[in-house]
C-alpha positions in Angstrom: -2.6 73.1 -45.7 -5.4 70.9 -46.9 -4.9 67.4 -48.3 -7.2 66.5 -51.0 -7.9 63.0 -52.0 -9.8 61.7 -54.9 -12.4 59.0 -54.3 -10.1 56.4 -55.8 -7.2 57.5 -53.6 -9.4 57.3 -50.5 -10.6 53.8 -51.5 -7.0 52.7 -52.0 -6.1 53.9 -48.5 -9.0 52.0 -47.0 -8.2 48.9 -49.0 -4.5 49.0 -47.8 -5.6 49.3 -44.2 -8.0 46.4 -44.6 -5.3 44.3 -46.3 -2.8 45.1 -43.5 -5.3 44.0 -40.8 -6.1 40.8 -42.8 -2.5 39.9 -43.3 -1.7 40.4 -39.6 -4.4 37.9 -38.6 -3.9 35.5 -41.5 -0.3 35.1 -40.4 -1.2 34.7 -36.8 -1.5 31.0 -36.1 -3.3 31.5 -32.8 -5.9 33.7 -34.5 -6.4 31.1 -37.2 -6.8 28.3 -34.7 -9.2 30.4 -32.6 -11.4 31.4 -35.5 -11.5 27.8 -36.8 -12.4 26.5 -33.4 -15.2 29.2 -33.0 -16.6 28.5 -36.4 -16.7 24.7 -35.8 -18.1 24.9 -32.2 -20.4 27.9 -32.0 -23.3 29.3 -33.9 -21.3 32.3 -34.9 -19.6 33.1 -38.1 -16.2 34.5 -37.1 -13.6 36.0 -39.4 -10.6 38.2 -39.1 -12.8 41.3 -39.3 -14.6 40.2 -36.2 -11.4 40.6 -34.1 -11.6 44.0 -32.5 -8.4 43.8 -30.4 -5.5 41.5 -29.8 -3.6 41.5 -26.5 -0.3 39.8 -25.9 0.2 39.0 -22.3 4.0 38.8 -22.4 4.3 38.1 -18.7 2.3 34.9 -19.1 2.8 34.1 -22.8 -0.8 33.8 -23.7 -2.8 35.9 -26.2 -6.3 37.4 -25.8 -8.6 38.3 -28.6 -11.6 40.6 -28.2 -14.3 40.3 -30.8 -16.8 42.8 -32.1 -19.6 41.0 -30.1 -17.6 41.9 -27.0 -16.7 38.2 -26.4 -13.1 37.6 -25.3 -11.0 34.5 -25.6 -7.5 33.6 -24.3 -5.4 31.1 -26.2 -2.1 29.5 -25.5 -0.2 26.2 -25.5 -0.6 23.8 -22.6 2.9 24.9 -21.3 1.8 28.6 -21.4 -1.5 27.8 -19.7 0.3 25.9 -16.9 2.8 28.7 -16.4 0.1 31.4 -16.5 -2.0 29.5 -13.9 1.1 28.9 -11.7 2.3 32.6 -11.8 -1.1 34.0 -11.1 -1.8 31.6 -8.3 1.6 32.3 -6.8 0.9 36.0 -6.8 -2.5 35.7 -5.4 -1.6 33.2 -2.6 1.7 34.9 -1.7 0.0 38.1 -0.8 -2.9 36.5 1.2 -2.1 32.8 1.9 -4.5 32.5 4.8 -7.5 33.1 2.5 -6.4 30.3 0.3 -4.6 27.7 2.5 -5.9 25.9 5.5 -3.7 25.3 8.6 -3.0 21.7 7.7 -1.6 22.6 4.3 0.7 25.3 5.8 1.8 23.0 8.7 2.5 20.1 6.3 4.7 22.5 4.2 6.7 23.8 7.2 9.7 22.5 9.1 9.0 25.1 11.8 5.4 24.3 12.6 4.0 21.0 13.9 0.6 19.4 14.2 -0.1 20.8 17.6 -2.3 23.3 19.3 0.4 26.0 19.4 1.0 25.9 15.7 -2.7 26.0 14.9 -3.2 28.8 17.4 -0.4 30.8 15.7 -2.0 30.4 12.3 -5.5 31.2 13.7 -4.1 34.4 15.3 -2.5 35.4 12.0 -5.7 34.5 10.1 -7.8 36.7 12.4 -5.2 39.5 12.8 -6.0 42.6 10.8 -2.7 44.0 9.7 -1.9 47.7 9.6 -2.4 49.4 6.3 0.5 48.4 4.0 1.5 45.4 6.1 1.2 42.0 4.5 1.0 38.9 6.7 1.4 36.6 3.6 5.0 37.3 2.8 6.0 36.8 6.4 4.3 33.4 6.5 6.0 32.3 3.3 9.4 33.7 4.2 9.4 32.3 7.8 7.1 29.4 8.0 6.7 27.6 4.6 9.6 25.6 3.1 8.3 24.8 -0.4 5.9 27.3 -1.7 6.0 26.1 -5.3 4.8 22.6 -4.3 1.8 24.1 -2.6 0.9 26.1 -5.7 1.3 23.0 -8.0 -1.1 21.0 -5.7 -3.6 23.8 -5.6 -3.6 24.2 -9.4 -4.1 20.4 -9.7 -7.1 20.5 -7.4 -8.7 23.8 -8.5 -8.1 23.5 -12.2 -5.9 25.9 -14.0 -8.8 27.8 -15.7 -9.7 29.4 -12.4 -6.3 30.9 -12.1 -6.2 32.1 -15.7 -9.3 34.1 -15.1 -12.1 33.8 -12.5 -14.6 34.3 -15.3 -13.5 31.3 -17.3 -16.3 28.6 -17.4 -14.5 26.0 -19.5 -11.2 25.1 -21.0 -11.3 23.9 -24.7 -8.6 22.0 -26.5 -8.1 22.7 -30.2 -5.0 21.6 -32.2 -2.0 22.4 -30.0 -3.8 25.2 -28.1 -6.0 25.6 -25.0 -8.8 28.2 -25.4 -10.6 29.9 -22.6 -13.7 32.1 -23.0 -13.6 35.0 -20.6 -16.9 36.0 -19.1 
């Protein structure tokens, strides 16, 4: 069975698809804020038709937009950006804390360890130990040695800037209206 369309029917289908895409983004406050920001602050001329893909990161609450020039931006509220950075940092550091935390930070966060040679030797041994495949030293350290993991993460985000944890390719954080915008490299 063949479906035959007249030229006008075909044009109408295309127009409906285009209108649907326009309406999706015209009703998307984040897309509008991002497009307005880009048009005011870059040499580009961005419109809804330049948006190639939209990704909702439900885990973190932020939204990413990919444009037809292959640029990608992530946008969210300050609360969402803080939560995103915190959750990503927590995941990264929990699995491999010795790559991110020095002995002093771990000892200061522990009621088990003290500022003495034995505590430092234990952490140095764990740091240099190559675990068997599948074994993670990180969870052991956090489950047994560190009392307040969330406080360590909050301090790290404050010192490292949240943009690093949102994506290592982020060069700068922009504030526009009620949103924070990150260009992903």
